[in-house]
Structure formats: C-alpha cells, structure tokens
N, C-alpha and C positions, 0 to 999 in steps of 0.2 A: 930201580924197580918202581913201577907205578901201581899203587893200590887201586883197586876198583871197588866202589862202594855203591850200594843200592839203598835208597830210602823208600819205605812203603808207608802208606797212610799219612803222608805229609799234606795236611789240609790245604794251606795257602802256598805251599812250596817254599816258605821263608826259611825253614830249617835246612832244606837242600841248598838253597842259595847261600845261607850263612856258612855252611861247611865249605863250600867252594870259595867263598871270599876269604875265609881264614886259611885254607890250605889249597892254593891254586894248582899245585902239582898233583893233587888227588883227582882221580877220575870219578866223577859223581854222576850217577843216573838217578833222576828224580821220578817218582811215580805218585799218583793220586788215585783214589777210588772213583772220583768224578769222571764222567765219560768223555768230556770234551773241554777245550779251552774256553768255549762260551759259557759252559756250566760252571767252570771254575771261577771265571771273572764275575759271573752273576752272584756267586756265593761269597767271594772275597774280592772286593773292588781293588785292593792293593795288588792283586795277582797280575794286573796288566803290566806293571813295571817289573814284577818278579819274573814272569815268563820271558819278557824281552831281554832282561839281563842274563838269565841262564842260557838262552839260546843264542843271542846276538853277541854278547861280550865274551861269555865263557865257552860257547860252542858245545854245550852239553845237551844231553837228550832228556826230554820229558815224555813219560809214557802215561797214558790215561786209561782209566777203567781197570786198574790193577787191584785185585782182591788179595788182601794179605794172607788169606787162608789158602789161596791157590795161585801163588806167585809164579809157579812153574808154567802156568798156561800162557803167561805173557813173555816169558824169557826161556824159551825152549833150549837155546844153544848157549846163551850167555852164562858165564860163570863169574861170581863175585868173591872178593876177599872178605867183604863185610856186608851183611844185610842188617839194616837198622830200622827200628820201629819205635817212635816216640809217643808215649802216652796213648796206648790203644784203648778205645772205649766204644761201646755199642749203644750208649744212651742209658737213661735212668728209668725206663718204664717199669722194670721188675722191682724197683725199690718200693713201688706202691703196693706190691703184692708180698714180696719176701726178699729180704737181704740175702738169704741163702741161695735163692734162685738167681739173683743178680750176680753173685759171686761165681756160681756155676757156669753161667753164660760166658763170663770172661775167662774162666779157666779153660773152657772149650776153645775159645778164640786163641788163647796163647798156645795151647797144644797143637792146634791145626796150623798156626803160624810157624811154629818151630818145625813141624813136619814138612811144610812146604818150602821154607827157607833153606833147609838142608839140601834140597834137590838142586839148588842153583849155586851152591857154595863150591869154591875151589878147594883143593886139598889144604888142610890146615886153616880153612876159613872159619869165621866166627859169626854168631847170630847175636844181635843186640836187642834189648828192650829197655825202655825207661818207664818206671812206675813211680807212684807217689803215695805218701801216707801209709796206710795199712794194706794197700793193694797186694804187695808181695806175699803177705801172709794169708789174707782172705781169699785171694785168687789162686793161691798155692802155685806160684810160678815155678818153684823147684820141681814139684811133682810133674807139672806139664812138660818141662824139659826132659826130665828123667824118662818119661813114657816114650820119648822120641830119641833116646840115645844121646842126650846132651847133658853136660854138667856145667855148673857155674864156675868160671875160672877167674872172674873179676867182679867187684862191686865198687862203684865210685860215685862221688857226689857230682851233681851237674855243674858245680862251680869249677871243677878241674878242667884244664885244657885237654881236648880230645887226644892230641898227639902224645900226651904223657902216659896214656893207658890203653888206647884202643888198638894201635898198630903193633905188629909183631916185634919181638925182641930184635934189636939191631937196626930197625928202621924207624926213624922219627922225622916227621915233617916239621919244619920250622913254621911257626904261625906268622902271618903277615901283619902289617900295621893296619889299624882301623882307619878307614877313610871317613871324611866328614859326613857323608850321607848314609853311612852304614847303620848307626845305632837304632834299635827299636825304641818305642816309647818307654819313658822312664819306669813305668810300672812293671814292664817286663824285665828290667835290668836291676832294680833295687830290692827285689825280693818281696814286693807288695803282694804278689800273687802266690806267696808261699815259699818259693825257692828261687835263688838266682841261677841263671844259666850262663855258662861261659860264652856261648854263641849269640846271646842277646846283644852283645856289643857289635855283632856283625849283622844284626837285623832280624834275628830269630824271634818270632812271637808265637806263643802257644795260644791257639784260637779254638773256639767251639766248632764242632762239625758243621753246624748250620750257618756259621759265618754271620754276615749281615742280615741273613734271612731270619735269624733267631729273634723272637718277639718278647722275650722275657727281660727281667731287670738286670740279671748278672751276665754281662756280655763276655767276660773272660772267666774261665774255670780256675779255681785255686789249685795249684799243684804243690801243696805243702810237702816238705821232706822228700823231694824227688831224688831218685837214685838211678844210676845206669847199671845194668846187669849184662854181662857178656858170657855167652855160652859157647862151648866147643864140643866136638865129638867125644863121646865117652867110650867109643870102641866096644859097643855091646851089640849082640845080635837082636834083630827085631823081627816079628812075624811078617810074612809076606802077604797074607790075605788082608782084606779090608774089613772083615767081620769074623766073629767067632760065634759058635752055637754053644751056649752054656748048658749046664746040666738040666736046667729047667726049660730049655728050648728058647730062651730069650736071645736076642741078637745084641752084639756089642761092637762098638766102633773101636778098632784096634789103635787108633790115633789118640783118642781122648778117654777111652774106656767107658764111655757112656752106654748104658744098657737100654735097649728098646724092646717093645712088646712084639713087634712084627718086622718083617723084612722091608716093607714099604716105608716104615718110619725111619729105618736105618738108611735106606737109599736116599730118602729126602734129606736126611741129616748130612750125608756125605756130599750131596750136591751143594748144599748151603748150610755149612756147620755153624756159622755165627752171623745171623742176619742182624742188620741195624734196626733200631726202632723205626717203624714206618712213619710215625708222627712225633718227631722229637719235640717240636714246639708245643703240641697239645699235651704231651707228657709233662713237660716242664710246667705248663699252666695248671695241670691237674695236681702236681706236687705242691705248687704254690697255694692252690685252693685248700689243700689239706692243712696248710700252715696259716690259713687266714690271711693270705697276702694278695688275694685277687683284687682288692681295692687299690693297692699300691700299683699293681700292674696296669689296671685299667686307666688310672689317672695319669700314669707315666705315658700312656699312649696318646694323651691329649696333645703332647708336643710332637710335631711331625718328625719322624725318623728320617735318616738318609734315604731309606727305601721308599717311604711315603712321598718325600720330595721328588725323587726321581720318577715316581709313577705319575706325578703331575704333568710330566712332559713339558717342562718349562722351556719355552722357545726364546732364545736370547734376542731374536728379532722383534719379539713383542714386548721386551723388557726395556726399561730405561737404564742405559749404561752410565754409571757414575764415572768410571775411569778405566782405561785399558793401557797395558804396557807390554813391551816385548822383553823377554829374558835375554840378557847380554852374556857374554863370555864370563864375566865376573861371577855370575850366579848360576853357571851351568852345573847340573847335577846336585841341586840343593832341594830341600824340602819346602813345599809351598807355605806351610805355616810359619817357617822362619823367614822366607823371602818377603812375604807381604808386609813384614814389620820393619824391613831395613830402610833407613832414612833415604838412601839413594834410589829406592824403588818407588815408583809412582803411587802404588796402592797404599803406601804408608800414610798418605794424607788422610785416609779414611779409617785405616786399621792401625791402632796404636799399641795393641797388646796381643799376646798369644790367645787370650780368652776371646777377644773380639774376632780374631781370625778364625778360630774354631767354630764360633757361633755362626759366622758368615758362611762357612763351608757347609755346616750341618743344615743351614737354612736354604742351601742351593743357590747362593748369591755369587759364588766364585766359579768362573769358567776357565778351562784351559783349552786353548785352540777351539773355542766356541762350543765346548762340551762341558757340562756341569762336572765340577770336581767333587768326587764322593769320599775322598780319603784325605784327612788332614796331614798324613805322612807322605803324600804323593811327591814323587821326584819330578822336577821340571828341568828342562834342558834348554840349551841355547836356541834362540829364535822361537821358542814357544810363546804364545800370546796369552796373557792372563787378564781376565776381565772381571770387574766387580759391578754388579747391577744393584738397583735400589731394592729395599727390603720387600720380600715376597710374602704375602699372607695367603696361604692355601685356604680355599673356601671350605674344604672338607673338615677343617678343624672344628668349625661350628661355634655357636655362642656358648659362653660358660653358663652353668646353672647358677642358681642363687647362692649356693654354698660351696661351689667347687671352682677353683681357679686353675691356672696352668701349672704344669710340673708337679701335680699331686698336692698342691697347697689347698687347704680347705678352711673356710670360715667356720669357726665354732660358735662365737658369740660376738655380737656388736653391742657396745656400751655407749651411753651418753649421746644419743642422737640429737642433732640440732633441729631447727624448725623445718629444714628441707629434707630431713630424714637421713642426713649424712652423719655417721657415727664419728665421734672424736676419738674413740678408742675401740680397737677391735682385737680379738684373740683369734689367732689362726693356728692350724696344725701344719707344720712343715715336715716333709719327709727327709730322709738322709740325702745329702748332696746339694741341698739348697742353702745358699749363703744368706744370712740374715741382713747384713748391712752392706750398702754399696749402691751408688748411682752409675757405676761404670759399665754395667751389663744389664740386659733386659730380663735375666733369669734370677736376679737376687730377690729376696722376699720383699724388700721395700719397693722395687720396681714392678714386681708382679702385682702387688696390692695397689700401687698407684695407678697402673694401667687399667686394672679392673674397675676402680671407682671412677676414673675419668670416663670410661665407656658407659658405665651405669648411670651416672648423674650428669654427663655431658659437660663436665668441668675440665678446663685445660690447666688449672692452677693447683690441682690437688698435690699435696706433699705428704709423704709418709716417712715416719721416723721410727725405727725399730727400738723399742725400749728393752727388749730381751735380745741377748746376743748368744743364743744357744749355738753350740759348735756346729759347723757345717756337716760333720760326720755323725751327728746325733739327731734323731727325730724327736719332735716334741712340740709343745705349745709355746707360742710367742705372742707378746703383746706389742701392738703398733699404735702410735699416735697418728691421727689423720687430721689434716687441715690444709688451708692454702699456704703458699710459701711464706706469707707474712703473718700467719696465725701464731698466736702466743697462748694457745690452750694449755691449761694446767696439766702437769704430768703426775703420775702416781709417785708418791714419796717412797714406796717400797714394793717390791714384788717378792713373794715367797714362792720358791720353786719346789715341787715335789717330784723326784725322780724315782723310777722303779728299775731295778737292775737284777739280773741273774748272775750269781757269782759262783766261783769254785769254792768248795769247802763248807764246813759246818761251823758257824760262829758259836761263841760261848753262850751260855744260858741267859746271861744278863742282856744280850742283844735283843732278846724277844720283848723285853719291856722298854728298850730304847737306850742308846748310849750317845755321848757327844764326843766329837774330836775336832780339834782346831784345824782350820784350813791352813795349809802350808803357805808361808809368806814368800818363799823364794824356791826356785828350782823347778817349778811346774813347766816353764817354757823352755827349759834347757835340759830335758831328761837325757838327751843323747850326748850333751857336751861333757867333756871330762871335768870332774869337779876339782876345784882348787882347795887349798888348805882353808881359805876364808869361807868357802861354801860349806865345807864340812863343819867348821866351827859354828856357823850360823844356821845350820840345818835344823828345821823344825822337828821336834820330837813328836811322833805320832802316838800320843797317849790317849787311851780310851777312858772316859769317865762317865759316871751317871749323874754328876753334878751339872746343873743346867748352865749352858753357855749361850752367849749372844750369837744368834744365827747369822748376823752380818759377817762374822769372821769364823764361823764354825759350821759343822755338819751334824745333823741329828740323824742317826741311823737306827732302823728297827728291822729285825729279821721276822718276816711274817710266815715263812714256811721253809722247811728243809727236806730234801729228798736224797736218800741213799740209793744209788743206782744198783739194781739187782745184778748179781754175778760180777760185781766190779768193786774196786776199793775206793771209787770216787763218790763224792756227794756234791750236790749243788743246793744253793739257797736263794730265795727271793728276798731282796732287801728294798725297803723304802727309805729314801734319803731326802731330807728337807734342808733347805738353806736359802737365805736371802742374799748371800754373797754373790756378786755378779761382776766378774772381771772380763767377761766375754768368752771364757773357756771353762764354765762350771762343770760340764760333763767330763772334760779332761781332768779337771781337778779332783772330781769324785773318783774317777777311775784310778788316778794316780794314788790317791789316799787309800782306797781299798786294796790296791796292789801292795802298798807298803805295810798294810795291816795283815796281809797274808790271805786275802780273799779277792783275787783278781776277777774282773768282769769277764764273763764268757765271751770269747773271740776278741778280747783286747789284743791288739797287735804286739804288745809287749809281754804277752803271756801265751805264746803259741804252744809251748810245751804242754801246758795244762789243757788247752783246748784239743790238742792232738790225741790226748789220752781218753777223750770222751768216746762213747759208743759210736760206731760208724753210722748207724741210722740217725743218731742225733746230729752228727756232723753234716750229713747230707741234707737234713731238713733245715738246719741253721744257715747253710750256704754262706758261711763266713760273716754273717751279719752280727754286729756288736749288740749285745743284749742289754742295752740301757736306753732309756728315753724319759723325757719330761712329760708327764701325763696330768699334771695339775698345777695351776698358778693361782695364787691368792693376791689380788691386786688391791692395794690400799690407796684410795684417792686422797691427795694432799689437801684438797679443799673441803670436801664433805666428810672426810674421815670414815667413809663407808668402805667396807671390804667386799670385793667381788670375787667369789671363788668359781673358777671355771675348770672343769675336769673332763677327761675322756677315759674309757676303760684302757688299762695298760695292755700292750700287745701280748699275745699268748706266749711268745718265746721267752718272756721274762718270768713266767709263772711255773713253779715246780709242779703244780697240779697238771698242767698241760703235758709235761714230760713223763709223769706217771702213766698217763693214758697212752702216750706214744711208745714208751719203752716196755710196758707190760701188756702182752697180747690180750690177756683176759679183760683189760679195761679199755682197750683202744676203741671199741665200738661205742662206748658210753662217753667218749670225750666231749667235754663242753668247751668249745673254743671261745677265747676271749680276744677281742680285736677292737680296733678303733671304731669300726663301723657296726 
C-alpha cells in the first residue's frame, strides 16, 4: 500500500522534499501558497534546486497557489491519506493591537484548514498540524478541530521519526540513509531555533513567509517546543449550512463560529477567512520600532544583503575574474560552501575557510554557470562552472557617517588623538553578531575599524587591536587601540566593564545594596562537557558575600529594579554587574554565574524553560534576544593614571520599567523607551 500525502503552506518546499528523501516509497504532493515557480524562486533562492529535485529526481507534483483554508479548490478529485501543515502563521500585525485578536485570527485559520482538509481525505485519513510554544493553547487548536468533527489522536515531538507515529497501524515505512548533500544548516538541526526536527537531517529548514525578501534582523523564526498534532474524524454530525441566524439576528460562520453583524461581512469572511498580513516587512519594522530597535535594523542595512547585491545586476563580463573551475564527478551534488574550500578545487587558492566562502557569496562574488550564486547551501553538479571575481563594492552603500561604521558598529568616543587627529584609543558600540578580534575576515570589529580609519585619514598602515573581547553574541562597548603596524602606543592597564542584564526571579534584599561573587576559575568553557570527578572536586563555590572582593577575579552585582508580572507567578529583575575580569568571554561568565545563583538571564539558551514561561507578548517582543549587554567601560590609562568613563543608555529590553509599560495596558501609552540612541 502506498500512502498519499499532501503538504500545504510549505514555504520553500524543503519540508516536502525532506519527507520524500526520508521515505522514497511515500507519494508526496507538495503545495505552496505562492502562485508560480518564478515567485517561489524570487522569495526563496534555494527553491531552484528544491523544485528540480522534487520534479526531476523524485517525479512528484508541485501545485502552486494553494490556500490552506480552501484546499478542495485545487484538488477536486484527489484524495489523500494525510494532509500536513507545518507551523501555520498569518504574520504579526495584530500583535501591535491585541494579542487576543492575533490568537483569534489563527484560531480561524486552523478551523477553516481543518474543514477544508477533511474534504480531500480518504476514509480513515488524518489531518496534521505542527505548532510551537503556547500556540496550541492560545490558538485553541482542540476547539478548532472539534468544531469541524475532528479529534486529536496523537501528539508527538518533532524529534521523532515520522514513520513511528504518522502512518496507520500495521504500515511503517523504513527511513532511508542520509546522503551527503541532504542536511540543512546546523542551526536547523541542533535546536538553536528552539526545537530539533527529525527531517532537518534531510534538508528541512523552517523559513519566514517572506523568505529572502524579509528586511528585518531575525531571518529565521524561533520554533521553541514544537509539537506535531494529528486529528482524525470524530464521527459527529455537522450543520450543512454555511451560516446561522442567531436570536439577535447576527450571522455566524458555521466553520469557526465567528459572529458577524451583517450578511456581507459573513460572505466576505467565507471568501477569505484567514488573510495574510499585507505588509509583513512593514509590520516587523513597526514592531521593532516599538522595542527601540529601529537603529539596529537601519545600521544592519548598511551591509548589502543578497537581494541588494542581486539588484545591482552584476555582469560577470564587466568583472575581473580571479579564478574559474569546472565541477568534476568527484564533487557532483555537493554544497558550494564546502566545495570552494577543498584543496583539490581551484577556488581554494583564494577561499580558505567557511567564513570566507560565505562572505564571498553574500557579496555576489561567486557565480555558478555565469549566474551569481545567492545561497551558501546551493548544490552544484558535475560540469557546472564556478567562478570567483574580485571584490565588488556597491556604490549604493555610500560613505559612512562620522560616527557610524558598517555592520551596525558605532563610534562612541575617540580618546588621545595625535597631532594628525588620529586617536590612539577609541570606544565603539558593537551589536550582537560582530566578532571583536580577528584579521581573517572583513567583518570583525578590528577590521571594520581599521578599514574606516584607513579611508578617513588616507593611511595604509593603520593597525587596530581590540583591548576588549566582548562575546560575539553580546552587544556592548569595546575599546580598541589604534596605530600603525609598528606603533608601540601605551595600552590601558585595566578596563572596568559594567553590564546590565534582565534576569528571571527576584533576588534577596541585600542584592539591592550590592553583593560580590567570585568568578569561576574553571568550567565556563565546558558547560556541555560531562564533568569528571576532578572537575567536581575543583568546582568553584558560588558564594554571595557583601565583603568587598577584587574585581579582577570577582563580580559586583546590584539589583536596581524588580517586577512581578501581573496574573503570573513569574518575576523579572534588572541587574547591574561590574568586573574588570577579562578572559574574552565575560558576558558568558556572568550569565553562567547568574544561572548558578538561580537568576538566569532572560533568553539565555541554557534557560529555555524559564523564558518559555514568560507572557506571550513579552516573548514576541523579545524575539529570542539575550537580555544582557555592556553599556559602560571605565578605562584606566597606564601612563597618565587617568580614568576615562564612557557609557551609553542600556537597551530597553534590560529594564523592568519597560516591561511594566508593555505588559500593563494602562501604562503602555506612557512608556518611556530607553535605547542606545
């Protein structure tokens, strides 16, 4: 027996392809809401290879323009054993207005999806939906199914193989081996986006609806605590009409039970029950503005995106070709980011690392068959021609302002200028994702600063050395020494860092006046490694004391505010943490210490359970961003013994006061936002 499966709402079709790869004997029909292959490829560049493999290798069908609430319009005669919908979502516009309205829209979507999917099911067929976080409760998936004569027969984690739970009793497909070019990017496989998915090893990637057209910071949506839900016929009678006239004369949709004031509103609803946000990108930007993140988004756009590079219409005939090579049988069906680094492939003369390869592709410098490669995960085949051109500098990027560099880096203060006006010390603000140290890539803090001062002062011998080694995943202030490569300018003898963090819980009263705790001497870099008996014996005791300790090897922690969340048992607190300890991972050390003390940083990846218990509105506004940053540095000059204090306002997400305004409707309009700018 061959099971027939239909996927709906599959953005880039990678889910449909992954199912077919894992279970070749399964008959898979893939569908997408987008109207044509051209629109799909324009939205998701990786769909070129996905479409080709589904149709050419697996000989399966792709259907375009399929509305999940009206599936029967596209499949009038076909009948399926399984209809499957992964992570349905209409956009976040209503979150700006009301979380209740947002949840209602998605409840309506689920109800109409269930109603429509039933019409194309075979006897004993099932309807599937995958939801994450608190969506099953807030969207009331059980009620949406019950209204349409369905009952939940199974609930499973996305980590489980599909064959172990989705197919009927007595029928079980064996899963095939993973081929070398199957796996998706690591972040889709290791749970970084919230949940692991069994099919990610076969190439499934959960993507935004807007795909590469999305202009915001967060390119992939977090799907924390994802669960699969399977529904079957409950064998109950349903009304035959599409509307009811209630006692008050109001009209009601019999599918989702939504009440309307007039017949016209009901008819409009039946035609289009669950419309997508018309302007998803604008909505995301508006939400970011409400969180004081517009600055981060604008500065991020200073670096040309794949879409911006492609819009430059780079003509390979006008570019200088560094090297060109043909893919041999040895490298058939491999990913381009892996191929370019192989010693036996010609491009490896110029590309030595995965980072360099990704940078070259994002900059539009890599071509496949004379067409710019837009996806680092693109599969190349035998006889394809891969070309690397010289570095391209789009004119549209424009000159940097006096205080703003690329990648969102900003100059906060320049210290000790020489007679030519070149500072020997500079304090910069770096956003999350920028690495402080390194000469290996153009987007490290050292190289960004060096490039800026070389252009500004016309010097080709400028050398930058980062004195602060703030973690790549943490935003904050960093001090850099500037001079020529032979310079021996004096360095500060000590830098005192002041971090601000939002944590779970309400610390003891003595934290308000300030407490000290010793920095752990071991274990910080090996949190995931299994501890040995020696590690346990030597483990630092996290003892809080009010006795003053040397901050070279200790943390000073002060609780400045605590907020008990209304209608919830949770509380959050704002902490200020000072230390001059600098081993290159101070933010990680602080987060590790606070977690051991019982007050984990909000959205710390090792405290997902605590973060998932926060109110939904707070989770949506935070967007999985870790609530810790370095917002003040006190630099002591070794020669003059002068102290230079440089500070910026802490981000609003670290402040309890901000969340009082956001979570209490009566205060929301009076919110005073605190931001870097």
